[in-house]
N, C-alpha and C positions, 0 to 999 in steps of 0.2 A: 372794103377799105382797110388798110392797115398802116401802121407807122412802124418803121424799123430804123436801126442805125444805118447811116450812110457808109458806103465803102468807097475806096479810091475810084473804082470803075463808074461810080455815080457822078463824078465831078463835072463832066461835060454837060450832062443833063441838068444838074443843079445850076450851073452857070447860065444855061439857056433859060431855065425856069425863072431865075431871078430877073433876067432881062425882060422876058415876056410878061412877068408880073408887074414890073414897074414902068415899062415903056409908055403906057398911057399917061403917066405923070411926068414924063421926061422934061417937058417945058417948064415945070414948076421947080426943078432942081437946077443948080448951077451945073455946068458940064463936069466939073471935078467931083461934085457930090453924087451925080448920077453914076459916074464911073466907079466911085467907091461903093455905091449901093448895088452895083451889078458887076462884081468882079469876074474876071475871066477864069477859065478852067484851071490854070496853073495856081492861081491864088486860092481857089476853092480846095484844090488838092493840098496845098500847104496848110490851110485852116484845119484839115483833118488831124493835124498834129498839134493844134492849139487847143482843141477841145472837141466834145462830141458834136455830131451833126446827125440829124434825123431826116428821113424822107417819108412823105405820105404817098402811098401807092394805091391807085385805083385801076382795076382792070389791067394790071401788070405795067402801068405807066406811072412814073413819078409826077405827081401833080402839086406837091407842096414840100416845103423844107423849113427847117429851123436849125440854128446852131447855138452853141453856148461856149463861154469861156469862164473858167473859175478865176475869180479875182478876190482880193482880200475883203472887199465889201459885199460879196455875194456872188451869185451866178449871173453873168451878163448874157442876155439873150440877144442874138443878132441874126441878121439875114433870114428873117421869117417871111415867107411868102407862100401864097397859094395861087395857082393859075386862075385868071379871070373865069374861065369856063368851069372851074371846079369849086368856086366860092359858094358859100351858103349851104354846104353839105356837112359841116361839123369838123372839117379837116383841121382848121385852125385850133379848135379846142383840143383835138387829139394830139396835135403837135405840142401845144402848151402843156398838156398833161404829161407827155413824155419828158419834157424839159423839167417840169416841177418834180416828177418822180425821181429823176436823176439828182436834182438839187437836194431833195429830202433824204435820199440815200447817203448823201455826203454831208449831212447835217448843216446845209447852208441855211442861213437865217433869212435870206431874202433873194428875190429875183429882181433884176432891173434891166431896162431897155431904153433905147432912144428911138423916137419915130418923128415923122414930120407932121405938122398940124393939118396938112391937107389930106392925110390918109385917114379920113373920118371913120370908115368901116373898120379899119384895123384898131383904131383907138377904142371904138365901141366894143370890139372883141376883147381887148386887153382889160377894159373896165369891167366887162361882164365876168371875166376870169379873176377879178379881184385886184387888178393893178390900179394904183392911184397916181395922179400927176404929182410930180415933185418939182421943187425949185432947183434941184441939183442940175449941174451941167452934164454934158456939154449942151450949149444953147444953139449951136449951129455946126454944120458940117460943110466946110468949104463955102460958106456964105448962105447955105440953105438952112432955114430955121429948124430947130429940133425941140422936142419936149422930152423930158425924162419921165418914165413911169416906173413905179416900184410896187412890189408885192411882198409883204412880210410873210414869212413862213412860220408855221408852228415849230417850236423847239421839239426835237425828237428825244425820246428817252424817257 
C-alpha cells in the first residue's frame, strides 16, 4: 500500500472511486448533495488546481483518495473516500497522515472537514485521528445534514 499525490490521469478513477464509495448511502443524501459528493471527472480534474489530492494505491489500483484546499482558517479536507472492499486496512489513516504532513509543512494551525452524521465509520476514523466535532458550519449540503470536525495542529518552529 502506498499514498501518492494524484495526477490528472487519475481523475477518472477518482471520480469512479467517489461514486463507488458513497453509492451505498445515496438514499440518505438529497440528489443535489449526492451529486456534490460524487463529482464527475472534469470537476476532479479542476480540483487538482485548487489544492493537493492524494490517492491510496494497493496492487497498482487506486482504492482511496483525499483532497485538501488551503483556506484562511486552515486546511480544509474534502472528498475523502476508501472503496468498501479496501476499508479496514489503514488506508484512511495513511491518507489523513499525508494531508496532515502537507498542512504541517505549510504551518497550518488546523485541519477541518465536513461529513454527514450517517457516515459513522468515517466519523470514528476522524475522531481516532484527533478530530473533534465543532459547532461551526456548514450544517447542511443541499438539505443533507452535515457535521464539522476540527483538528488543531501543533505550531511548528
